[in-house]
MARVO-848314 format. One line per 2 residues: number of its first residue (from 1); their letters; for each residue x, y, z of C-alpha. Coordinates in steps of 0.02 Angstrom, whole numbers. Example, Ala and Ser with C-alpha at 12.3 -4.5 7.8 and 13.67 -1.06 7.14 Angstrom:
<nodes>
1) as) 615,-225,390 ~ 684,-53,357
</nodes>
This chain:
<nodes>
1) mk) 1294,-4109,7387 ~ 1237,-4139,7192
3) en) 1329,-4295,7192 ~ 1236,-4367,7339
5) if) 1071,-4330,7258 ~ 1138,-4416,7098
7) vl) 1194,-4570,7197 ~ 1030,-4577,7290
9) fl) 925,-4569,7134 ~ 1037,-4690,7052
11) ll) 1005,-4814,7207 ~ 810,-4780,7211
13) st) 818,-4813,7015 ~ 895,-4981,7032
15) sl) 783,-5036,7180 ~ 625,-4987,7088
17) sl) 667,-5089,6931 ~ 663,-5243,7044
19) ts) 515,-5369,7069 ~ 469,-5413,7253
21) ae) 488,-5586,7297 ~ 373,-5596,7431
23) tp) 250,-5738,7414 ~ 67,-5723,7466
25) ng) -21,-5857,7558 ~ -97,-5989,7424
27) ti) 48,-5957,7300 ~ 166,-6106,7242
29) pf) 294,-6033,7147 ~ 326,-6117,6978
31) dc) 500,-6174,6997 ~ 504,-6359,6944
33) pd) 672,-6395,6886 ~ 743,-6462,6710
35) mt) 581,-6398,6633 ~ 568,-6336,6449
37) da) 512,-6150,6429 ~ 316,-6140,6433
39) kf) 233,-6099,6267 ~ 106,-5985,6347
41) kf) 119,-5893,6531 ~ -1,-5761,6593
43) hf) -39,-5686,6760 ~ -222,-5616,6797
45) ts) -220,-5494,6927 ~ -382,-5448,7024
47) el) -390,-5288,6930 ~ -401,-5393,6755
49) ia) -510,-5530,6826 ~ -638,-5390,6884
51) la) -646,-5317,6715 ~ -679,-5472,6636
53) vp) -795,-5586,6756 ~ -854,-5452,6891
55) va) -957,-5580,6990 ~ -940,-5712,7102
57) pf) -838,-5819,7143 ~ -712,-5729,7026
59) nt) -736,-5569,7137 ~ -649,-5650,7274
61) ve) -502,-5702,7168 ~ -326,-5602,7201
63) ni) -212,-5695,7062 ~ -225,-5826,6939
65) yi) -61,-5901,6871 ~ -54,-6011,6719
67) hi) 83,-6097,6612 ~ 37,-6197,6474
69) yd) 172,-6347,6405 ~ 178,-6432,6244
71) hn) 99,-6597,6271 ~ 242,-6752,6272
73) td) 256,-6914,6367 ~ 333,-6871,6523
75) iy) 313,-6686,6550 ~ 160,-6716,6656
77) dr) 210,-6838,6767 ~ 374,-6742,6807
79) lv) 265,-6603,6852 ~ 164,-6704,6963
81) ry) 309,-6782,7047 ~ 391,-6614,7090
83) yr) 229,-6528,7145 ~ 154,-6662,7255
85) ge) 286,-6658,7369 ~ 296,-6463,7347
87) le) 115,-6450,7400 ~ 106,-6586,7535
89) ae) 251,-6513,7612 ~ 157,-6342,7633
91) nw) 9,-6441,7705 ~ -119,-6433,7542
93) rs) -253,-6551,7525 ~ -272,-6674,7392
95) lq) -438,-6670,7304 ~ -406,-6763,7159
97) ed) -257,-6860,7069 ~ -271,-6971,6920
99) sn) -194,-7004,6750 ~ -252,-6834,6701
101) ml) -267,-6712,6847 ~ -180,-6673,6983
103) ly) -292,-6545,7105 ~ -230,-6487,7293
105) il) -316,-6346,7390 ~ -259,-6250,7531
107) er) -391,-6214,7665 ~ -412,-6106,7796
109) sg) -484,-6223,7941 ~ -614,-6199,8075
111) te) -470,-6207,8197 ~ -408,-6023,8138
113) sp) -551,-5936,8108 ~ -717,-6031,8142
115) qt) -828,-5889,8110 ~ -784,-5888,7919
117) gn) -816,-6063,7891 ~ -722,-6163,7755
119) mv) -617,-6042,7648 ~ -497,-6099,7515
121) lg) -345,-5991,7501 ~ -260,-6074,7355
123) if) -298,-6197,7210 ~ -149,-6283,7124
125) av) -178,-6408,6991 ~ -82,-6494,6845
127) vk) -192,-6550,6697 ~ -162,-6658,6545
129) sd) -262,-6608,6390 ~ -256,-6659,6203
131) sg) -197,-6469,6190 ~ -56,-6467,6306
133) vy) -14,-6472,6495 ~ -77,-6357,6602
135) ll) 9,-6272,6764 ~ -133,-6177,6873
137) ni) -124,-6091,7032 ~ -274,-5989,7096
139) vd) -249,-5884,7251 ~ -349,-5794,7388
141) ni) -516,-5816,7480 ~ -640,-5924,7396
143) ls) -786,-6007,7488 ~ -767,-6193,7472
145) qq) -946,-6213,7398 ~ -905,-6098,7255
147) tr) -737,-6183,7209 ~ -799,-6318,7092
149) el) -899,-6178,7014 ~ -746,-6074,6992
151) lt) -645,-6211,6902 ~ -776,-6264,6790
153) dl) -804,-6083,6733 ~ -639,-6036,6703
155) gk) -668,-6014,6514 ~ -752,-5854,6565
157) lg) -579,-5777,6573 ~ -532,-5867,6416
159) id) -433,-6009,6504 ~ -507,-6156,6415
161) ip) -464,-6327,6485 ~ -596,-6460,6439
163) em) -558,-6580,6582 ~ -606,-6439,6702
165) ks) -780,-6410,6634 ~ -812,-6593,6679
167) ip) -738,-6596,6845 ~ -862,-6711,6979
169) tl) -908,-6638,7134 ~ -775,-6598,7260
171) kf) -750,-6702,7416 ~ -784,-6548,7533
173) dg) -949,-6468,7442 ~ -1077,-6468,7562
175) qa) -957,-6528,7692 ~ -900,-6390,7770
177) ss) -1002,-6416,7946 ~ -957,-6590,7947
179) sp) -767,-6578,7923 ~ -714,-6399,7968
181) tr) -520,-6440,8003 ~ -384,-6513,7900
183) fr) -324,-6643,8024 ~ -355,-6809,8023
185) ta) -330,-6990,8138 ~ -200,-7102,8106
187) eg) -333,-7215,8020 ~ -370,-7072,7916
189) sp) -555,-7008,7980 ~ -585,-6823,7992
191) ih) -564,-6724,8146 ~ -716,-6606,8158
193) ev) -659,-6496,8292 ~ -495,-6463,8403
195) ri) -527,-6419,8581 ~ -384,-6342,8695
197) qg) -400,-6365,8901 ~ -294,-6338,9043
199) nq) -193,-6189,8982 ~ -188,-6029,9091
201) kv) -46,-5926,9035 ~ -18,-5995,8857
203) et) -160,-5928,8747 ~ -259,-6051,8648
205) we) -228,-5970,8476 ~ -38,-5991,8498
207) il) -64,-6183,8524 ~ -172,-6200,8388
209) ev) -56,-6109,8268 ~ 82,-6226,8323
211) le) -38,-6365,8283 ~ -70,-6302,8111
213) ag) 113,-6290,8058 ~ 126,-6468,8095
215) de) 68,-6630,8006 ~ -117,-6672,7959
217) ni) -105,-6832,8066 ~ -180,-6760,8233
219) ek) -68,-6878,8332 ~ 100,-6820,8239
221) av) 43,-6627,8267 ~ 19,-6657,8438
223) es) 200,-6739,8458 ~ 267,-6591,8356
225) lr) 183,-6477,8483 ~ 268,-6567,8632
227) dt) 437,-6538,8548 ~ 414,-6350,8489
229) mr) 341,-6291,8658 ~ 423,-6392,8785
231) sn) 483,-6234,8873 ~ 308,-6179,8893
233) le) 210,-6342,8922 ~ 271,-6479,9047
235) sv) 141,-6618,8963 ~ 27,-6633,8817
237) qt) -117,-6766,8808 ~ -245,-6801,8685
239) si) -397,-6894,8663 ~ -518,-6924,8530
241) qe) -703,-6893,8571 ~ -844,-6958,8443
243) en) -1035,-6908,8459 ~ -1156,-6929,8331
245) ek) -1012,-6955,8193 ~ -928,-6803,8246
247) rt) -747,-6829,8308 ~ -664,-6700,8427
249) av) -479,-6691,8469 ~ -465,-6645,8655
251) it) -291,-6578,8682 ~ -250,-6573,8880
253) vk) -88,-6460,8919 ~ -19,-6441,9084
255) er) 90,-6270,9073 ~ 273,-6253,9167
257) sa) 299,-6139,9309 ~ 399,-6011,9306
259) sr) 521,-6084,9442 ~ 517,-6246,9327
261) ss) 565,-6151,9162 ~ 745,-6150,9188
263) gt) 877,-6045,9109 ~ 1028,-6099,8984
265) le) 1217,-6093,8999 ~ 1338,-6101,8837
267) an) 1514,-6096,8836 ~ 1624,-6120,8672
269) pi) 1805,-6108,8639 ~ 1883,-5963,8519
271) lr) 2017,-6024,8410 ~ 2089,-5895,8270
273) fn) 2229,-5842,8176 ~ 2283,-5679,8088
275) rv) 2421,-5581,8041 ~ 2382,-5447,8184
277) tg) 2331,-5548,8333 ~ 2441,-5713,8281
279) wk) 2364,-5855,8379 ~ 2204,-5809,8473
281) lg) 2137,-5921,8603 ~ 1987,-5889,8722
283) sh) 1816,-5930,8759 ~ 1629,-5859,8746
285) fk) 1487,-5892,8851 ~ 1305,-5859,8869
287) vg) 1188,-5868,9021 ~ 996,-5871,8967
289) fp) 873,-5811,9094 ~ 723,-5921,9125
291) rt) 576,-5919,9010 ~ 410,-5886,9065
293) rf) 311,-5892,8914 ~ 336,-5916,8727
295) se) 426,-6061,8641 ~ 620,-6084,8617
297) rm) 592,-6029,8454 ~ 586,-5843,8544
299) ss) 752,-5773,8602 ~ 774,-5751,8787
301) sd) 859,-5638,8873 ~ 1045,-5674,8931
303) if) 1218,-5612,9000 ~ 1349,-5644,8857
305) gq) 1541,-5611,8858 ~ 1686,-5675,8766
307) vs) 1877,-5658,8839 ~ 2039,-5702,8708
309) yg) 2219,-5672,8712 ~ 2303,-5628,8551
311) fg) 2485,-5712,8570 ~ 2552,-5605,8420
313) nr) 2512,-5436,8484 ~ 2510,-5505,8658
315) sv) 2333,-5408,8697 ~ 2179,-5460,8803
317) dy) 2018,-5435,8713 ~ 1850,-5441,8810
319) nv) 1668,-5408,8760 ~ 1539,-5429,8906
321) gl) 1353,-5372,8910 ~ 1172,-5391,8953
323) dt) 1058,-5433,8811 ~ 874,-5403,8864
325) rp) 693,-5422,8786 ~ 600,-5326,8914
327) fl) 433,-5334,8805 ~ 390,-5482,8710
329) ty) 209,-5473,8640 ~ 93,-5512,8519
331) tq) -23,-5420,8408 ~ -166,-5464,8306
333) lr) -184,-5372,8138 ~ -348,-5361,8040
335) tr) -380,-5319,7857 ~ -533,-5314,7768
337) gr) -539,-5420,7614 ~ -681,-5451,7496
339) tg) -747,-5588,7579 ~ -734,-5504,7768
341) qr) -605,-5489,7890 ~ -428,-5578,7877
343) fd) -334,-5616,8049 ~ -149,-5621,8058
345) rw) -43,-5619,8198 ~ 131,-5542,8216
347) yh) 261,-5563,8367 ~ 356,-5387,8407
349) el) 518,-5375,8521 ~ 580,-5232,8614
351) gi) 747,-5259,8675 ~ 917,-5189,8757
353) na) 1088,-5238,8735 ~ 1230,-5158,8829
355) ri) 1404,-5202,8828 ~ 1574,-5141,8870
357) hq) 1721,-5202,8763 ~ 1908,-5199,8724
359) tt) 1923,-5291,8557 ~ 2028,-5322,8401
361) ar) 1900,-5243,8281 ~ 1898,-5267,8096
363) it) 1887,-5134,7961 ~ 1775,-5198,7844
365) pd) 1625,-5123,7727 ~ 1470,-5125,7846
367) fi) 1386,-5195,7702 ~ 1468,-5372,7700
369) tt) 1320,-5463,7781 ~ 1412,-5632,7814
371) dp) 1554,-5660,7932 ~ 1689,-5730,7835
373) ig) 1800,-5761,7985 ~ 1694,-5894,8049
375) gp) 1699,-6078,8038 ~ 1836,-6196,8022
377) fa) 1873,-6167,7837 ~ 1919,-5976,7871
379) lf) 2044,-6047,8017 ~ 2109,-6162,7872
381) ys) 2119,-6028,7754 ~ 2221,-5918,7856
383) lf) 2343,-6063,7929 ~ 2379,-6107,7736
385) gg) 2421,-5934,7691 ~ 2261,-5861,7608
387) ed) 2254,-5670,7597 ~ 2174,-5604,7763
389) fy) 2021,-5490,7697 ~ 2046,-5381,7847
391) ny) 2121,-5231,7919 ~ 2104,-5219,8096
393) yl) 2118,-5079,8255 ~ 2093,-5081,8427
395) kr) 1924,-5025,8498 ~ 1880,-4997,8682
397) gl) 1726,-4923,8759 ~ 1537,-4949,8780
399) ei) 1399,-4980,8665 ~ 1205,-4980,8696
401) df) 1085,-5034,8581 ~ 886,-5001,8577
403) rw) 806,-5121,8452 ~ 632,-5170,8399
405) ht) 593,-5301,8263 ~ 455,-5420,8208
407) lq) 479,-5591,8238 ~ 403,-5746,8137
409) rw) 252,-5807,8196 ~ 222,-6003,8212
411) ga) 135,-6034,8054 ~ 233,-6105,7912
413) rv) 136,-6021,7784 ~ 170,-5845,7833
415) sp) 237,-5696,7744 ~ 436,-5692,7775
417) ls) 426,-5514,7792 ~ 523,-5439,7945
419) hn) 559,-5267,8015 ~ 691,-5203,8131
421) ft) 744,-5041,8198 ~ 901,-5008,8301
423) lt) 957,-4859,8397 ~ 1133,-4866,8450
425) ll) 1236,-4752,8574 ~ 1417,-4787,8548
427) ad) 1561,-4718,8654 ~ 1721,-4790,8590
429) th) 1920,-4738,8587 ~ 2006,-4814,8427
431) es) 2196,-4845,8394 ~ 2286,-4921,8275
433) lq) 2384,-5097,8277 ~ 2536,-5159,8180
435) ks) 2553,-5328,8101 ~ 2635,-5452,8227
437) td) 2676,-5610,8123 ~ 2712,-5666,7942
439) wh) 2704,-5849,7987 ~ 2586,-5987,7917
441) lf) 2600,-6159,7884 ~ 2683,-6123,7714
443) nw) 2791,-5998,7773 ~ 2862,-6080,7916
445) ds) 3013,-5967,7920 ~ 2921,-5811,7896
447) tv) 3027,-5767,7732 ~ 2859,-5704,7643
449) ka) 2799,-5551,7723 ~ 2602,-5531,7744
451) re) 2513,-5375,7695 ~ 2547,-5230,7827
453) np) 2404,-5165,7925 ~ 2363,-4991,7891
455) vi) 2347,-4865,8013 ~ 2182,-4784,8075
457) ts) 2124,-4620,8130 ~ 2151,-4629,8317
459) gr) 2041,-4548,8427 ~ 1875,-4539,8531
461) vr) 1716,-4581,8434 ~ 1550,-4526,8502
463) sv) 1399,-4558,8410 ~ 1220,-4600,8383
465) mf) 1162,-4727,8242 ~ 1003,-4771,8189
467) ry) 974,-4926,8069 ~ 817,-4986,7985
469) gw) 803,-5147,7896 ~ 677,-5262,7815
471) ht) 685,-5418,7723 ~ 575,-5554,7639
473) lr) 713,-5683,7644 ~ 664,-5866,7607
475) nr) 809,-5978,7569 ~ 915,-5827,7534
477) lg) 778,-5775,7411 ~ 693,-5602,7419
479) wy) 733,-5449,7483 ~ 860,-5384,7618
481) nt) 871,-5187,7620 ~ 942,-5086,7761
483) fs) 972,-4902,7792 ~ 1071,-4826,7925
485) ve) 1130,-4656,7984 ~ 1274,-4616,8104
487) hs) 1301,-4440,8171 ~ 1452,-4389,8267
489) ra) 1484,-4223,8345 ~ 1613,-4128,8454
491) af) 1479,-4089,8568 ~ 1454,-4275,8608
493) gs) 1643,-4270,8664 ~ 1695,-4340,8498
495) df) 1847,-4296,8412 ~ 1758,-4320,8244
497) df) 1627,-4212,8154 ~ 1514,-4309,8032
499) tr) 1351,-4382,7969 ~ 1358,-4526,7865
501) yq) 1208,-4610,7771 ~ 1204,-4786,7699
503) fh) 1080,-4871,7576 ~ 1101,-5059,7548
505) ir) 973,-5143,7433 ~ 992,-5333,7393
507) ya) 868,-5436,7296 ~ 878,-5628,7248
509) hp) 764,-5698,7108 ~ 750,-5878,7061
511) fs) 740,-5951,6877 ~ 693,-6129,6910
513) rh) 861,-6185,7004 ~ 955,-6038,6941
515) rl) 978,-5875,7033 ~ 996,-5683,6986
517) rt) 1061,-5591,7137 ~ 1088,-5396,7124
519) ra) 1153,-5277,7258 ~ 1154,-5083,7255
521) is) 1242,-4977,7399 ~ 1279,-4798,7421
523) sl) 1378,-4714,7566 ~ 1371,-4524,7583
525) sd) 1434,-4408,7720 ~ 1434,-4236,7746
527) as) 1623,-4208,7805 ~ 1782,-4305,7801
529) lp) 1780,-4470,7894 ~ 1912,-4563,7991
531) iq) 1988,-4695,7902 ~ 1914,-4841,7987
533) rr) 1730,-4764,7935 ~ 1776,-4735,7746
535) fa) 1685,-4827,7603 ~ 1809,-4941,7546
537) ig) 1775,-5053,7380 ~ 1896,-5187,7284
539) gp) 1933,-5361,7292 ~ 1821,-5524,7327
541) gl) 1631,-5499,7335 ~ 1654,-5307,7301
543) ln) 1741,-5257,7143 ~ 1805,-5429,7110
545) gy) 1918,-5372,6954 ~ 2032,-5250,7070
547) pl) 2152,-5289,7216 ~ 2075,-5280,7384
549) ya) 2011,-5105,7449 ~ 2093,-5034,7289
551) fa) 1975,-4879,7321 ~ 1909,-4784,7469
553) gd) 1838,-4606,7501 ~ 1712,-4536,7603
555) ng) 1569,-4558,7488 ~ 1546,-4695,7351
557) yl) 1420,-4828,7288 ~ 1429,-5002,7219
559) fn) 1321,-5102,7096 ~ 1351,-5299,7080
561) ie) 1238,-5418,6986 ~ 1270,-5608,6955
563) yl) 1187,-5755,6883 ~ 1203,-5916,6956
565) yh) 1168,-6059,6815 ~ 1140,-6228,6909
567) ls) 1238,-6351,6808 ~ 1122,-6483,6862
569) ql) 1008,-6406,6709 ~ 1144,-6479,6582
571) pf) 1073,-6644,6502 ~ 1250,-6740,6543
573) wr) 1262,-6663,6705 ~ 1092,-6737,6768
575) ni) 1164,-6915,6754 ~ 1316,-6882,6863
577) qp) 1314,-6976,7032 ~ 1323,-6956,7172
579) df) 1210,-6808,7190 ~ 1350,-6717,7292
581) wr) 1423,-6675,7124 ~ 1268,-6599,7074
583) df) 1274,-6443,7182 ~ 1372,-6349,7066
585) fl) 1351,-6164,7000 ~ 1426,-6084,6856
587) if) 1419,-5892,6887 ~ 1429,-5729,6785
589) ff) 1451,-5569,6860 ~ 1460,-5390,6829
591) da) 1529,-5255,6958 ~ 1549,-5065,6957
593) gq) 1579,-4937,7098 ~ 1646,-4774,7130
595) vw) 1719,-4674,7275 ~ 1754,-4491,7294
597) na) 1792,-4376,7456 ~ 1687,-4244,7541
599) td) 1822,-4106,7506 ~ 1802,-4136,7313
601) dt) 1739,-3976,7224 ~ 1660,-4076,7093
603) ft) 1599,-4254,7055 ~ 1628,-4335,6891
605) fm) 1523,-4516,6852 ~ 1676,-4613,6813
607) pk) 1632,-4790,6896 ~ 1760,-4928,6899
609) sd) 1690,-5094,6830 ~ 1739,-5267,6793
611) ag) 1654,-5431,6731 ~ 1698,-5615,6758
613) ig) 1641,-5792,6771 ~ 1652,-5916,6930
615) vq) 1616,-6083,6998 ~ 1517,-6120,7155
617) fg) 1502,-6272,7252 ~ 1356,-6272,7372
619) en) 1190,-6181,7393 ~ 1149,-6133,7577
621) ds) 1256,-6072,7719 ~ 1416,-6173,7662
623) il) 1482,-6123,7490 ~ 1646,-6127,7419
625) rf) 1684,-6003,7260 ~ 1819,-5965,7134
627) nv) 1815,-5815,7045 ~ 1912,-5746,6881
629) aq) 1882,-5567,6847 ~ 1933,-5430,6734
631) af) 1929,-5244,6755 ~ 1871,-5138,6606
633) es) 2053,-5056,6622 ~ 2197,-5119,6518
635) eq) 2325,-5085,6646 ~ 2230,-5209,6763
637) rv) 2288,-5383,6775 ~ 2163,-5515,6787
639) qf) 2109,-5562,6963 ~ 2082,-5734,7041
641) nl) 1999,-5748,7213 ~ 1919,-5871,7324
643) lw) 1765,-5851,7438 ~ 1683,-5969,7566
645) fy) 1540,-5839,7606 ~ 1409,-5742,7528
647) sf) 1458,-5555,7501 ~ 1287,-5498,7474
</nodes>
């Protein structure tokens, strides 16, 4: 038990050393590519601001971020070009733009909370001065009438920008009552009010939230509303009414009846190949139930299934079940800030997934988060003789999941934080499988033998599993953490007695176009585990400097860190055409891990470790990566491996 406490302490220490990637409203990351280092960087927190200037309007500010760059001929223009696009994509509004200043604000409009009036959630500025180029981001609730005062008085915090002191009267000062929304007509005239009518089942705030995530042009925003909520709204009409120089956008909706909101039917073929099943052909299908409310972004209940046949082991696989969302609701959360109440809305889903199955399951670490077997490249990889990353066994039985998780709301500027809980009841029987073929396209006569498929611990598994996960991922950046526990007992009818805990902490942080990615894992058990449940490390994405699954045991830990250097940052690479060739990363990585058994008398901290370098093409979902790794043990040879998936 001492070793379990030690590994847990190591894991928690690693997690506490990382920095949260959650991005609050009103914050724009300082991530302009191809930039030289700033000569001055500072972050004023609300605590520091309160000590320096504890009066309005500074007492409503949560954060101030500032970077100062040496003045040169093009740095201001480069920052303006980049951040203008970033700000407009996030629906910020321009207040001033000339040869010396770019000034944008993010407003809380009257459509969201008319009681609060016009509030500024964020201020972003690029300023060219004789002393340098300033990059400034001010975050949190600020009365629009106080925005100019805040900017001109930044010297009270020691931020001396002469151009800010002489800033002219801002366009919205004194105009909150005459232009409370961010919307404009196609001609550019302001919309003072948005009125929704005709809705009965769909809430007004739901429609407004979709509009807020759309374009500033009211006609384009309404067009986006039609597309996004087409499963709920049969038609959407808009008209502009003018009275006493006040423009009101009247949006009339007609809702779909439940009988007219049809379900869906999807069917897709299955074509796979591996050394155990050989060629595997089949199909999977999903029949979605009709939606009576909420948009197509929300999941619907469905009946799903798949049936396939492995020609190598002559086995029929099936997986048929029901996935339900019996309660799909929204909740309005309120937190009190310095200027009053802040309103936010989150969706919550409670669902049940029940299925019966007989499948060729894979023995793979539970912490590999991406399915490497999916996609056409994986099939070609197998056909051309690539090493199979998996071991397989036969699993048949019943599984029921009870789950709850938060869903993203409509607005585009919300925090990406998401939570999920799953309780699983498992009743399975596990059996070993043998290799059925050595064939691939470069081994037509099967003279070269493929890796054998190892045996497992056959028997009945009756267990209860709980899993909690939370993430702040946005474009694969941020936190992604999970905790799980599985309990199996003979009292359940199981052939195994164990309780297994797993902690998985992942964090990815941007540095301009570069990336720093880290992972820490611990798997702890109070008893010996069946082979198919053991902690196994080694090989691509795990311990890159060792052979595939070189180490396995009842307990273990793993740590990975890698730095992805975007080659577009190199001066000579910037001129390479076309842009297709610019999406390359040079990767430096380090791995360390260790396993041991529950029956070991003592635990000695002796991790296996390696380091290496890699090249990766692609940045998002489709990547191709080649690694060269060397273990810190003289008897281990250099390892070369290929990945087309993110291992964490």
